[in-house]
C-alpha atoms as an extended CHARMM CRD file, in Angstrom:
* protein
*
       288  EXT
         1         1  UNK       CA              6.3810000000       11.7140000000      -16.9100000000  PROA      1               0.0000000000
         2         2  UNK       CA              8.2720000000        8.8080000000      -18.4050000000  PROA      2               0.0000000000
         3         3  UNK       CA              8.2140000000        5.0470000000      -18.0910000000  PROA      3               0.0000000000
         4         4  UNK       CA             11.4890000000        3.1470000000      -18.4070000000  PROA      4               0.0000000000
         5         5  UNK       CA             12.6770000000       -0.3830000000      -17.7450000000  PROA      5               0.0000000000
         6         6  UNK       CA             15.5880000000       -0.8870000000      -15.3670000000  PROA      6               0.0000000000
         7         7  UNK       CA             17.3970000000       -3.8940000000      -13.9690000000  PROA      7               0.0000000000
         8         8  UNK       CA             16.2600000000       -5.0650000000      -10.5620000000  PROA      8               0.0000000000
         9         9  UNK       CA             15.1780000000       -8.0400000000       -8.5000000000  PROA      9               0.0000000000
        10        10  UNK       CA             11.4020000000       -7.6240000000       -8.4630000000  PROA      10              0.0000000000
        11        11  UNK       CA             10.3460000000      -11.2320000000       -8.6110000000  PROA      11              0.0000000000
        12        12  UNK       CA              7.4160000000      -11.2130000000      -11.0170000000  PROA      12              0.0000000000
        13        13  UNK       CA              8.5860000000       -8.8750000000      -13.7790000000  PROA      13              0.0000000000
        14        14  UNK       CA             11.4330000000      -10.9700000000      -15.2110000000  PROA      14              0.0000000000
        15        15  UNK       CA             13.9470000000       -9.1080000000      -13.0120000000  PROA      15              0.0000000000
        16        16  UNK       CA             13.1100000000       -5.8210000000      -14.6630000000  PROA      16              0.0000000000
        17        17  UNK       CA             11.6280000000       -2.8770000000      -12.8320000000  PROA      17              0.0000000000
        18        18  UNK       CA              9.2540000000       -0.5300000000      -14.6190000000  PROA      18              0.0000000000
        19        19  UNK       CA              9.9040000000        3.0220000000      -13.4160000000  PROA      19              0.0000000000
        20        20  UNK       CA              7.6860000000        6.0540000000      -13.6910000000  PROA      20              0.0000000000
        21        21  UNK       CA              9.3590000000        9.4270000000      -13.2230000000  PROA      21              0.0000000000
        22        22  UNK       CA              6.9660000000       12.1270000000      -12.0230000000  PROA      22              0.0000000000
        23        23  UNK       CA              9.5680000000       14.8510000000      -12.3180000000  PROA      23              0.0000000000
        24        24  UNK       CA              9.5500000000       17.6610000000       -9.7460000000  PROA      24              0.0000000000
        25        25  UNK       CA              6.7320000000       18.0740000000       -7.2050000000  PROA      25              0.0000000000
        26        26  UNK       CA              7.7020000000       20.8940000000       -4.8780000000  PROA      26              0.0000000000
        27        27  UNK       CA              4.2520000000       21.4450000000       -3.4010000000  PROA      27              0.0000000000
        28        28  UNK       CA              2.5030000000       19.1690000000       -0.8880000000  PROA      28              0.0000000000
        29        29  UNK       CA              2.1610000000       15.4910000000       -1.8050000000  PROA      29              0.0000000000
        30        30  UNK       CA             -0.4830000000       13.1800000000       -0.3410000000  PROA      30              0.0000000000
        31        31  UNK       CA              0.9560000000        9.6960000000        0.2570000000  PROA      31              0.0000000000
        32        32  UNK       CA             -1.2290000000        6.6810000000        0.8920000000  PROA      32              0.0000000000
        33        33  UNK       CA             -1.4000000000        2.9410000000        0.4550000000  PROA      33              0.0000000000
        34        34  UNK       CA             -3.8510000000        0.0740000000        0.5170000000  PROA      34              0.0000000000
        35        35  UNK       CA             -7.3090000000        1.3350000000       -0.3990000000  PROA      35              0.0000000000
        36        36  UNK       CA             -8.1170000000       -2.4030000000       -0.1610000000  PROA      36              0.0000000000
        37        37  UNK       CA            -11.4770000000       -2.1790000000       -2.0000000000  PROA      37              0.0000000000
        38        38  UNK       CA            -12.7680000000        0.1200000000        0.7480000000  PROA      38              0.0000000000
        39        39  UNK       CA            -14.7850000000        2.6780000000       -1.2040000000  PROA      39              0.0000000000
        40        40  UNK       CA            -15.8560000000        4.5920000000        1.9010000000  PROA      40              0.0000000000
        41        41  UNK       CA            -12.2500000000        5.1800000000        2.9620000000  PROA      41              0.0000000000
        42        42  UNK       CA            -11.2290000000        6.0350000000       -0.5930000000  PROA      42              0.0000000000
        43        43  UNK       CA            -13.9410000000        8.6680000000       -0.8880000000  PROA      43              0.0000000000
        44        44  UNK       CA            -12.9030000000       10.1130000000        2.4710000000  PROA      44              0.0000000000
        45        45  UNK       CA             -9.2960000000       10.3490000000        1.3280000000  PROA      45              0.0000000000
        46        46  UNK       CA            -10.2660000000       12.0640000000       -1.9130000000  PROA      46              0.0000000000
        47        47  UNK       CA            -12.3980000000       14.5150000000        0.0700000000  PROA      47              0.0000000000
        48        48  UNK       CA             -9.3840000000       15.2300000000        2.2860000000  PROA      48              0.0000000000
        49        49  UNK       CA             -7.2350000000       15.8080000000       -0.7980000000  PROA      49              0.0000000000
        50        50  UNK       CA             -9.8240000000       18.2000000000       -2.2080000000  PROA      50              0.0000000000
        51        51  UNK       CA            -10.0220000000       20.0830000000        1.0910000000  PROA      51              0.0000000000
        52        52  UNK       CA             -6.2520000000       20.5400000000        0.9430000000  PROA      52              0.0000000000
        53        53  UNK       CA             -6.4220000000       21.6740000000       -2.6870000000  PROA      53              0.0000000000
        54        54  UNK       CA             -4.4950000000       18.6390000000       -3.9220000000  PROA      54              0.0000000000
        55        55  UNK       CA             -5.1910000000       17.0500000000       -7.2970000000  PROA      55              0.0000000000
        56        56  UNK       CA             -4.0960000000       13.7560000000       -8.7640000000  PROA      56              0.0000000000
        57        57  UNK       CA             -0.6870000000       15.1210000000       -9.7450000000  PROA      57              0.0000000000
        58        58  UNK       CA              0.0260000000       15.5250000000       -6.0160000000  PROA      58              0.0000000000
        59        59  UNK       CA             -1.1770000000       12.1030000000       -4.8720000000  PROA      59              0.0000000000
        60        60  UNK       CA              0.8650000000        8.8780000000       -4.7920000000  PROA      60              0.0000000000
        61        61  UNK       CA             -0.3760000000        5.4180000000       -3.7790000000  PROA      61              0.0000000000
        62        62  UNK       CA              1.9350000000        2.5930000000       -2.6840000000  PROA      62              0.0000000000
        63        63  UNK       CA             -0.3360000000       -0.0680000000       -4.1820000000  PROA      63              0.0000000000
        64        64  UNK       CA             -2.9220000000       -2.7270000000       -3.2560000000  PROA      64              0.0000000000
        65        65  UNK       CA             -5.8900000000       -0.7060000000       -4.4580000000  PROA      65              0.0000000000
        66        66  UNK       CA             -7.9140000000       -3.9300000000       -4.2940000000  PROA      66              0.0000000000
        67        67  UNK       CA             -7.8210000000       -6.3970000000       -1.4020000000  PROA      67              0.0000000000
        68        68  UNK       CA             -9.9620000000       -7.1790000000        1.6700000000  PROA      68              0.0000000000
        69        69  UNK       CA            -13.0310000000       -5.0300000000        1.0570000000  PROA      69              0.0000000000
        70        70  UNK       CA            -16.1550000000       -5.4750000000       -1.0330000000  PROA      70              0.0000000000
        71        71  UNK       CA            -16.1390000000       -2.4860000000       -3.4040000000  PROA      71              0.0000000000
        72        72  UNK       CA            -13.6080000000       -3.6840000000       -5.9560000000  PROA      72              0.0000000000
        73        73  UNK       CA            -14.8900000000       -1.9150000000       -9.0700000000  PROA      73              0.0000000000
        74        74  UNK       CA            -15.8730000000        1.2830000000       -7.3000000000  PROA      74              0.0000000000
        75        75  UNK       CA            -12.5140000000        1.6330000000       -5.5620000000  PROA      75              0.0000000000
        76        76  UNK       CA            -10.5580000000        1.0320000000       -8.7590000000  PROA      76              0.0000000000
        77        77  UNK       CA            -12.6680000000        3.5940000000      -10.5880000000  PROA      77              0.0000000000
        78        78  UNK       CA            -12.2600000000        6.1740000000       -7.8130000000  PROA      78              0.0000000000
        79        79  UNK       CA             -8.4780000000        5.8070000000       -7.7980000000  PROA      79              0.0000000000
        80        80  UNK       CA             -8.1870000000        5.7570000000      -11.5830000000  PROA      80              0.0000000000
        81        81  UNK       CA            -10.3130000000        8.8600000000      -12.0970000000  PROA      81              0.0000000000
        82        82  UNK       CA             -8.5170000000       10.7000000000       -9.2840000000  PROA      82              0.0000000000
        83        83  UNK       CA             -5.3570000000       10.7580000000      -11.3870000000  PROA      83              0.0000000000
        84        84  UNK       CA             -3.2120000000        9.5640000000       -8.4740000000  PROA      84              0.0000000000
        85        85  UNK       CA              0.0300000000        7.8160000000       -9.4030000000  PROA      85              0.0000000000
        86        86  UNK       CA             -0.0270000000        4.1800000000       -8.2590000000  PROA      86              0.0000000000
        87        87  UNK       CA              2.8070000000        1.6880000000       -7.9260000000  PROA      87              0.0000000000
        88        88  UNK       CA              1.9690000000       -1.9520000000       -8.4950000000  PROA      88              0.0000000000
        89        89  UNK       CA              1.3960000000       -3.8600000000       -5.2860000000  PROA      89              0.0000000000
        90        90  UNK       CA              1.3350000000       -7.6310000000       -5.1450000000  PROA      90              0.0000000000
        91        91  UNK       CA             -2.4620000000       -7.4950000000       -5.5690000000  PROA      91              0.0000000000
        92        92  UNK       CA             -2.1550000000       -5.4700000000       -8.7870000000  PROA      92              0.0000000000
        93        93  UNK       CA              0.4040000000       -7.9240000000      -10.1040000000  PROA      93              0.0000000000
        94        94  UNK       CA             -1.5580000000      -11.0240000000       -9.1400000000  PROA      94              0.0000000000
        95        95  UNK       CA             -5.0070000000       -9.8170000000      -10.1950000000  PROA      95              0.0000000000
        96        96  UNK       CA             -3.6490000000       -8.3710000000      -13.4140000000  PROA      96              0.0000000000
        97        97  UNK       CA             -2.1450000000      -11.7410000000      -14.2590000000  PROA      97              0.0000000000
        98        98  UNK       CA             -5.3130000000      -13.6310000000      -13.1940000000  PROA      98              0.0000000000
        99        99  UNK       CA             -3.2540000000      -15.5560000000      -10.6250000000  PROA      99              0.0000000000
       100       100  UNK       CA             -4.9210000000      -17.9960000000       -8.2500000000  PROA      100             0.0000000000
       101       101  UNK       CA             -3.7190000000      -16.3460000000       -5.0280000000  PROA      101             0.0000000000
       102       102  UNK       CA             -2.8480000000      -12.8920000000       -3.7350000000  PROA      102             0.0000000000
       103       103  UNK       CA              0.9220000000      -13.2680000000       -3.5180000000  PROA      103             0.0000000000
       104       104  UNK       CA              0.8500000000      -11.3150000000       -0.2530000000  PROA      104             0.0000000000
       105       105  UNK       CA              3.8760000000      -13.0360000000        1.2660000000  PROA      105             0.0000000000
       106       106  UNK       CA              1.9320000000      -14.6160000000        4.1390000000  PROA      106             0.0000000000
       107       107  UNK       CA              3.4810000000      -17.6070000000        5.8730000000  PROA      107             0.0000000000
       108       108  UNK       CA              1.7520000000      -20.8210000000        4.7070000000  PROA      108             0.0000000000
       109       109  UNK       CA             -0.8590000000      -21.8230000000        7.2610000000  PROA      109             0.0000000000
       110       110  UNK       CA             -0.9040000000      -18.4130000000        8.9660000000  PROA      110             0.0000000000
       111       111  UNK       CA             -4.2410000000      -16.7560000000        9.6850000000  PROA      111             0.0000000000
       112       112  UNK       CA             -3.5980000000      -14.2430000000        6.8990000000  PROA      112             0.0000000000
       113       113  UNK       CA             -2.8750000000      -17.0500000000        4.4650000000  PROA      113             0.0000000000
       114       114  UNK       CA             -6.0520000000      -18.9380000000        5.3440000000  PROA      114             0.0000000000
       115       115  UNK       CA             -8.2780000000      -15.8480000000        5.2870000000  PROA      115             0.0000000000
       116       116  UNK       CA             -6.8990000000      -14.5380000000        2.0000000000  PROA      116             0.0000000000
       117       117  UNK       CA             -8.6540000000      -17.2240000000       -0.0520000000  PROA      117             0.0000000000
       118       118  UNK       CA            -12.0540000000      -15.6360000000        0.5720000000  PROA      118             0.0000000000
       119       119  UNK       CA            -11.3040000000      -12.0030000000       -0.1490000000  PROA      119             0.0000000000
       120       120  UNK       CA             -8.9810000000      -12.7340000000       -3.0660000000  PROA      120             0.0000000000
       121       121  UNK       CA            -11.6060000000      -14.8800000000       -4.8160000000  PROA      121             0.0000000000
       122       122  UNK       CA            -14.0600000000      -11.9970000000       -4.4900000000  PROA      122             0.0000000000
       123       123  UNK       CA            -11.5030000000       -9.5190000000       -5.8140000000  PROA      123             0.0000000000
       124       124  UNK       CA            -10.6090000000      -11.7290000000       -8.7590000000  PROA      124             0.0000000000
       125       125  UNK       CA            -14.2640000000      -12.2130000000       -9.6730000000  PROA      125             0.0000000000
       126       126  UNK       CA            -15.1890000000       -8.5370000000       -9.3570000000  PROA      126             0.0000000000
       127       127  UNK       CA            -12.2160000000       -6.9770000000      -11.1640000000  PROA      127             0.0000000000
       128       128  UNK       CA            -13.1320000000       -6.5820000000      -14.8260000000  PROA      128             0.0000000000
       129       129  UNK       CA            -10.8070000000       -6.7710000000      -17.8240000000  PROA      129             0.0000000000
       130       130  UNK       CA            -10.2480000000       -3.0090000000      -17.9160000000  PROA      130             0.0000000000
       131       131  UNK       CA             -9.2820000000       -2.9430000000      -14.2420000000  PROA      131             0.0000000000
       132       132  UNK       CA             -6.8820000000       -5.8460000000      -14.6720000000  PROA      132             0.0000000000
       133       133  UNK       CA             -5.2570000000       -4.2150000000      -17.6950000000  PROA      133             0.0000000000
       134       134  UNK       CA             -4.8090000000       -1.0090000000      -15.6920000000  PROA      134             0.0000000000
       135       135  UNK       CA             -3.2340000000       -2.9800000000      -12.8430000000  PROA      135             0.0000000000
       136       136  UNK       CA             -0.7210000000       -4.5960000000      -15.1870000000  PROA      136             0.0000000000
       137       137  UNK       CA              0.2580000000       -1.1650000000      -16.4900000000  PROA      137             0.0000000000
       138       138  UNK       CA              1.0630000000        0.2090000000      -13.0090000000  PROA      138             0.0000000000
       139       139  UNK       CA              4.8060000000        0.7970000000      -12.5650000000  PROA      139             0.0000000000
       140       140  UNK       CA              6.8800000000       -1.1410000000      -10.0640000000  PROA      140             0.0000000000
       141       141  UNK       CA              8.5750000000        2.0140000000       -8.8320000000  PROA      141             0.0000000000
       142       142  UNK       CA              7.9210000000        5.7410000000       -8.9680000000  PROA      142             0.0000000000
       143       143  UNK       CA             10.6120000000        8.3930000000       -8.6160000000  PROA      143             0.0000000000
       144       144  UNK       CA             10.2300000000       12.1330000000       -8.1390000000  PROA      144             0.0000000000
       145       145  UNK       CA             12.0360000000       15.1410000000       -6.7320000000  PROA      145             0.0000000000
       146       146  UNK       CA             10.6980000000       17.2570000000       -3.9000000000  PROA      146             0.0000000000
       147       147  UNK       CA             12.4280000000       20.2650000000       -2.3480000000  PROA      147             0.0000000000
       148       148  UNK       CA             15.7960000000       19.2170000000       -3.7640000000  PROA      148             0.0000000000
       149       149  UNK       CA             15.6240000000       15.5790000000       -2.6090000000  PROA      149             0.0000000000
       150       150  UNK       CA             15.0000000000       12.5000000000       -4.7500000000  PROA      150             0.0000000000
       151       151  UNK       CA             12.3840000000        9.9710000000       -3.6200000000  PROA      151             0.0000000000
       152       152  UNK       CA             11.6270000000        6.4280000000       -4.7490000000  PROA      152             0.0000000000
       153       153  UNK       CA              8.2100000000        4.8350000000       -4.1590000000  PROA      153             0.0000000000
       154       154  UNK       CA              7.8190000000        1.0480000000       -3.9880000000  PROA      154             0.0000000000
       155       155  UNK       CA              5.2420000000       -1.3740000000       -2.5930000000  PROA      155             0.0000000000
       156       156  UNK       CA              6.8660000000       -3.7840000000       -0.1290000000  PROA      156             0.0000000000
       157       157  UNK       CA             10.4400000000       -4.2820000000       -1.2110000000  PROA      157             0.0000000000
       158       158  UNK       CA             12.4520000000       -4.4980000000       -4.3880000000  PROA      158             0.0000000000
       159       159  UNK       CA             13.8720000000       -7.9000000000       -3.4930000000  PROA      159             0.0000000000
       160       160  UNK       CA             10.2340000000       -9.0150000000       -3.1960000000  PROA      160             0.0000000000
       161       161  UNK       CA              7.1960000000       -6.8680000000       -3.9350000000  PROA      161             0.0000000000
       162       162  UNK       CA              5.4150000000       -8.5870000000       -1.0180000000  PROA      162             0.0000000000
       163       163  UNK       CA              8.2280000000       -8.2280000000        1.5010000000  PROA      163             0.0000000000
       164       164  UNK       CA              7.0450000000       -7.0560000000        4.8960000000  PROA      164             0.0000000000
       165       165  UNK       CA              9.3750000000       -4.3020000000        6.0960000000  PROA      165             0.0000000000
       166       166  UNK       CA              8.4970000000       -3.4940000000        9.7080000000  PROA      166             0.0000000000
       167       167  UNK       CA              9.4480000000       -0.4410000000       11.7730000000  PROA      167             0.0000000000
       168       168  UNK       CA             11.3720000000       -2.6640000000       14.1980000000  PROA      168             0.0000000000
       169       169  UNK       CA             13.4190000000       -4.4900000000       11.5440000000  PROA      169             0.0000000000
       170       170  UNK       CA             17.1980000000       -4.5230000000       11.7390000000  PROA      170             0.0000000000
       171       171  UNK       CA             19.1870000000       -1.8800000000        9.8800000000  PROA      171             0.0000000000
       172       172  UNK       CA             20.3890000000       -4.5970000000        7.5070000000  PROA      172             0.0000000000
       173       173  UNK       CA             16.8620000000       -5.0610000000        6.1400000000  PROA      173             0.0000000000
       174       174  UNK       CA             16.5840000000       -1.4150000000        5.1450000000  PROA      174             0.0000000000
       175       175  UNK       CA             20.1200000000       -1.3370000000        3.7880000000  PROA      175             0.0000000000
       176       176  UNK       CA             19.5170000000       -4.3690000000        1.5520000000  PROA      176             0.0000000000
       177       177  UNK       CA             16.3350000000       -2.9120000000        0.1030000000  PROA      177             0.0000000000
       178       178  UNK       CA             17.9210000000        0.5010000000       -0.3410000000  PROA      178             0.0000000000
       179       179  UNK       CA             20.7220000000       -1.0300000000       -2.3840000000  PROA      179             0.0000000000
       180       180  UNK       CA             18.1640000000       -2.6930000000       -4.6690000000  PROA      180             0.0000000000
       181       181  UNK       CA             16.2140000000        0.5510000000       -5.0490000000  PROA      181             0.0000000000
       182       182  UNK       CA             19.3360000000        2.3800000000       -6.1380000000  PROA      182             0.0000000000
       183       183  UNK       CA             20.4260000000       -0.4590000000       -8.4140000000  PROA      183             0.0000000000
       184       184  UNK       CA             17.1830000000        0.0550000000      -10.3290000000  PROA      184             0.0000000000
       185       185  UNK       CA             16.6350000000        3.8110000000       -9.9950000000  PROA      185             0.0000000000
       186       186  UNK       CA             19.9690000000        5.3990000000       -9.1800000000  PROA      186             0.0000000000
       187       187  UNK       CA             20.7400000000        7.3660000000       -6.0080000000  PROA      187             0.0000000000
       188       188  UNK       CA             17.7810000000        8.3900000000       -3.8630000000  PROA      188             0.0000000000
       189       189  UNK       CA             17.5680000000       10.3930000000       -0.6640000000  PROA      189             0.0000000000
       190       190  UNK       CA             14.3990000000        8.7970000000        0.7240000000  PROA      190             0.0000000000
       191       191  UNK       CA             12.2180000000        5.7340000000        0.0980000000  PROA      191             0.0000000000
       192       192  UNK       CA              8.4120000000        5.6210000000        0.3810000000  PROA      192             0.0000000000
       193       193  UNK       CA              6.9360000000        2.1330000000        0.7840000000  PROA      193             0.0000000000
       194       194  UNK       CA              3.7960000000        0.2920000000        1.8520000000  PROA      194             0.0000000000
       195       195  UNK       CA              2.4920000000       -3.2820000000        2.1640000000  PROA      195             0.0000000000
       196       196  UNK       CA              2.9070000000       -3.9160000000        5.9060000000  PROA      196             0.0000000000
       197       197  UNK       CA             -0.1920000000       -1.8930000000        6.8700000000  PROA      197             0.0000000000
       198       198  UNK       CA              1.5440000000        0.1880000000        9.5420000000  PROA      198             0.0000000000
       199       199  UNK       CA              2.5170000000        3.8380000000        9.1850000000  PROA      199             0.0000000000
       200       200  UNK       CA              6.0350000000        4.6870000000       10.3220000000  PROA      200             0.0000000000
       201       201  UNK       CA              9.0830000000        6.7900000000        9.5040000000  PROA      201             0.0000000000
       202       202  UNK       CA             12.4530000000        5.1360000000       10.0470000000  PROA      202             0.0000000000
       203       203  UNK       CA             15.6580000000        7.1570000000        9.9520000000  PROA      203             0.0000000000
       204       204  UNK       CA             18.3760000000        5.0460000000        8.3430000000  PROA      204             0.0000000000
       205       205  UNK       CA             21.9990000000        5.8180000000        7.4330000000  PROA      205             0.0000000000
       206       206  UNK       CA             20.8500000000        6.0840000000        3.8110000000  PROA      206             0.0000000000
       207       207  UNK       CA             17.8830000000        8.3900000000        4.4530000000  PROA      207             0.0000000000
       208       208  UNK       CA             14.2740000000        8.1510000000        5.6240000000  PROA      208             0.0000000000
       209       209  UNK       CA             12.1950000000        5.0300000000        4.9930000000  PROA      209             0.0000000000
       210       210  UNK       CA              8.6490000000        6.3750000000        4.9510000000  PROA      210             0.0000000000
       211       211  UNK       CA              5.5530000000        4.1990000000        5.1740000000  PROA      211             0.0000000000
       212       212  UNK       CA              2.4260000000        6.4140000000        5.1350000000  PROA      212             0.0000000000
       213       213  UNK       CA              0.2120000000        3.4720000000        6.1240000000  PROA      213             0.0000000000
       214       214  UNK       CA             -2.9410000000        2.2590000000        4.4190000000  PROA      214             0.0000000000
       215       215  UNK       CA             -6.3830000000        3.8020000000        4.1690000000  PROA      215             0.0000000000
       216       216  UNK       CA             -8.4470000000        0.6240000000        3.8140000000  PROA      216             0.0000000000
       217       217  UNK       CA             -7.7290000000       -1.0450000000        7.1650000000  PROA      217             0.0000000000
       218       218  UNK       CA             -6.8460000000        0.3510000000       10.6130000000  PROA      218             0.0000000000
       219       219  UNK       CA             -3.2760000000       -0.2530000000       11.8420000000  PROA      219             0.0000000000
       220       220  UNK       CA             -4.1980000000       -2.8000000000       14.5450000000  PROA      220             0.0000000000
       221       221  UNK       CA             -4.3510000000       -0.1480000000       17.2610000000  PROA      221             0.0000000000
       222       222  UNK       CA             -7.9420000000       -0.4940000000       18.4430000000  PROA      222             0.0000000000
       223       223  UNK       CA             -9.2160000000        2.5520000000       16.5460000000  PROA      223             0.0000000000
       224       224  UNK       CA            -11.2440000000        2.7350000000       13.3610000000  PROA      224             0.0000000000
       225       225  UNK       CA             -9.2680000000        5.5610000000       11.7750000000  PROA      225             0.0000000000
       226       226  UNK       CA             -6.7730000000        4.6000000000        9.0990000000  PROA      226             0.0000000000
       227       227  UNK       CA             -3.6270000000        6.4740000000        8.0210000000  PROA      227             0.0000000000
       228       228  UNK       CA             -2.1290000000        8.5700000000        5.2380000000  PROA      228             0.0000000000
       229       229  UNK       CA              0.8510000000       10.8900000000        4.9520000000  PROA      229             0.0000000000
       230       230  UNK       CA              1.5560000000       14.4270000000        3.7780000000  PROA      230             0.0000000000
       231       231  UNK       CA              4.9570000000       15.3210000000        2.3650000000  PROA      231             0.0000000000
       232       232  UNK       CA              5.3540000000       19.0970000000        2.4860000000  PROA      232             0.0000000000
       233       233  UNK       CA              8.4950000000       21.2160000000        2.5380000000  PROA      233             0.0000000000
       234       234  UNK       CA             10.6030000000       18.0790000000        2.7590000000  PROA      234             0.0000000000
       235       235  UNK       CA              8.9080000000       16.8930000000        5.9630000000  PROA      235             0.0000000000
       236       236  UNK       CA              6.4330000000       14.0320000000        6.3460000000  PROA      236             0.0000000000
       237       237  UNK       CA              3.5140000000       13.9530000000        8.7710000000  PROA      237             0.0000000000
       238       238  UNK       CA              1.1890000000       11.0180000000        9.3890000000  PROA      238             0.0000000000
       239       239  UNK       CA             -2.5370000000       11.7100000000        9.6930000000  PROA      239             0.0000000000
       240       240  UNK       CA             -5.6330000000        9.7910000000       10.7630000000  PROA      240             0.0000000000
       241       241  UNK       CA             -8.4290000000        9.2720000000        8.2430000000  PROA      241             0.0000000000
       242       242  UNK       CA            -11.9970000000        9.1600000000        9.5030000000  PROA      242             0.0000000000
       243       243  UNK       CA            -14.5350000000        7.4820000000        7.2220000000  PROA      243             0.0000000000
       244       244  UNK       CA            -17.7780000000        5.4870000000        7.3120000000  PROA      244             0.0000000000
       245       245  UNK       CA            -16.3960000000        2.2520000000        8.7710000000  PROA      245             0.0000000000
       246       246  UNK       CA            -19.8930000000        0.9790000000        9.5610000000  PROA      246             0.0000000000
       247       247  UNK       CA            -20.8860000000        1.3460000000        5.9180000000  PROA      247             0.0000000000
       248       248  UNK       CA            -17.7570000000       -0.3860000000        4.6640000000  PROA      248             0.0000000000
       249       249  UNK       CA            -18.2090000000       -3.2960000000        7.0850000000  PROA      249             0.0000000000
       250       250  UNK       CA            -21.8860000000       -3.6650000000        6.1410000000  PROA      250             0.0000000000
       251       251  UNK       CA            -20.9430000000       -3.7400000000        2.4610000000  PROA      251             0.0000000000
       252       252  UNK       CA            -18.4490000000       -6.5270000000        3.1700000000  PROA      252             0.0000000000
       253       253  UNK       CA            -21.0650000000       -8.5470000000        5.0240000000  PROA      253             0.0000000000
       254       254  UNK       CA            -23.5430000000       -8.1800000000        2.1730000000  PROA      254             0.0000000000
       255       255  UNK       CA            -20.8430000000       -9.6290000000       -0.0850000000  PROA      255             0.0000000000
       256       256  UNK       CA            -20.2940000000      -12.5200000000        2.3790000000  PROA      256             0.0000000000
       257       257  UNK       CA            -16.7950000000      -11.2570000000        3.1830000000  PROA      257             0.0000000000
       258       258  UNK       CA            -17.0190000000      -12.2710000000        6.8200000000  PROA      258             0.0000000000
       259       259  UNK       CA            -13.6010000000      -13.8440000000        7.3850000000  PROA      259             0.0000000000
       260       260  UNK       CA            -12.8230000000      -11.2890000000       10.0910000000  PROA      260             0.0000000000
       261       261  UNK       CA            -11.6460000000       -8.1920000000        8.2400000000  PROA      261             0.0000000000
       262       262  UNK       CA            -15.1810000000       -6.8010000000        8.3240000000  PROA      262             0.0000000000
       263       263  UNK       CA            -14.9570000000       -6.8210000000       12.1050000000  PROA      263             0.0000000000
       264       264  UNK       CA            -11.4700000000       -5.3270000000       11.9860000000  PROA      264             0.0000000000
       265       265  UNK       CA            -12.8650000000       -2.1750000000       10.3790000000  PROA      265             0.0000000000
       266       266  UNK       CA            -14.9830000000       -1.6630000000       13.4900000000  PROA      266             0.0000000000
       267       267  UNK       CA            -12.7680000000       -2.9860000000       16.2780000000  PROA      267             0.0000000000
       268       268  UNK       CA             -9.5110000000       -1.5900000000       14.9430000000  PROA      268             0.0000000000
       269       269  UNK       CA             -7.7910000000       -4.9410000000       15.4810000000  PROA      269             0.0000000000
       270       270  UNK       CA             -6.7030000000       -7.3680000000       12.7730000000  PROA      270             0.0000000000
       271       271  UNK       CA             -7.9240000000      -10.9760000000       12.8320000000  PROA      271             0.0000000000
       272       272  UNK       CA             -4.4170000000      -11.8820000000       11.7100000000  PROA      272             0.0000000000
       273       273  UNK       CA             -1.9380000000      -10.5620000000       14.2640000000  PROA      273             0.0000000000
       274       274  UNK       CA              0.2690000000      -13.6070000000       13.7450000000  PROA      274             0.0000000000
       275       275  UNK       CA              1.6920000000      -11.9030000000       10.6520000000  PROA      275             0.0000000000
       276       276  UNK       CA              3.2290000000       -9.2180000000       12.8960000000  PROA      276             0.0000000000
       277       277  UNK       CA              6.6260000000       -9.4580000000       14.5690000000  PROA      277             0.0000000000
       278       278  UNK       CA              6.1300000000      -10.3120000000       18.2320000000  PROA      278             0.0000000000
       279       279  UNK       CA              7.1450000000       -6.8500000000       19.4310000000  PROA      279             0.0000000000
       280       280  UNK       CA              4.3560000000       -5.2700000000       17.3660000000  PROA      280             0.0000000000
       281       281  UNK       CA              1.5290000000       -7.5550000000       18.4790000000  PROA      281             0.0000000000
       282       282  UNK       CA             -1.1730000000       -6.7660000000       20.9690000000  PROA      282             0.0000000000
       283       283  UNK       CA             -0.7980000000       -7.9530000000       24.5790000000  PROA      283             0.0000000000
       284       284  UNK       CA             -2.7640000000      -11.1730000000       24.0690000000  PROA      284             0.0000000000
       285       285  UNK       CA             -0.5170000000      -12.5080000000       21.3160000000  PROA      285             0.0000000000
       286       286  UNK       CA              2.7850000000      -10.9660000000       22.4010000000  PROA      286             0.0000000000
       287       287  UNK       CA              2.4810000000      -12.7350000000       25.7610000000  PROA      287             0.0000000000
       288       288  UNK       CA              1.7860000000      -16.0840000000       24.1760000000  PROA      288             0.0000000000
């Protein structure tokens, strides 16, 4: 496994992209994003990995280990000790640099933007020096080979680490990001990404754009279960993750993290649907 610097457009690393090459992983690979300081979901994912016989060398995270939830230190420790490979999300970059805000790419004045002040302050206060140093050392991109195909793993986009790439976006969005991936990493057959919080697989002319979803927050579908992916034999399947949502929400409330994401763990609906494209919103917002 090697780390190298490559040219790219990632906005907060002086236009250089730090790559980590995992080599060849021909067995099953567990793909996940956004633990979001949700220790209960993280433990459930690690239990699922163990049940499948998968160790850290077969686990890849698309970033944002720390975000909305209360268990900042515990979640970081669980992910670090698991041995999973982690790409730097915007939260890793911002917390590692002791920045004043999350750098999530929310529109100014949006619900997400207004609510982020509370959870990010908690995350910044709870993340210790060792955690922040680890975050800064996370690569911007991971590459590996699986069943003869080459994969690149990023957070949101390469043009912007916090770019929201949605399943309904135009082909041009995927094409532009794909070009930036390959400018930094060379030719790839498939891209694995995160950040938007929704699991989806998009077939593009370049290859598959795979978002395995996040484990720390439900995908705004009215159910508590979150999502992760399994890459096996060159195919990707998306799975639901059951965990102690009541416990995670109670932990958030004890930490005074009551901006609405605590309720989202239980209701399955985000308090911030305005971040979504209109076609992906629930009926109440999509209709006006």
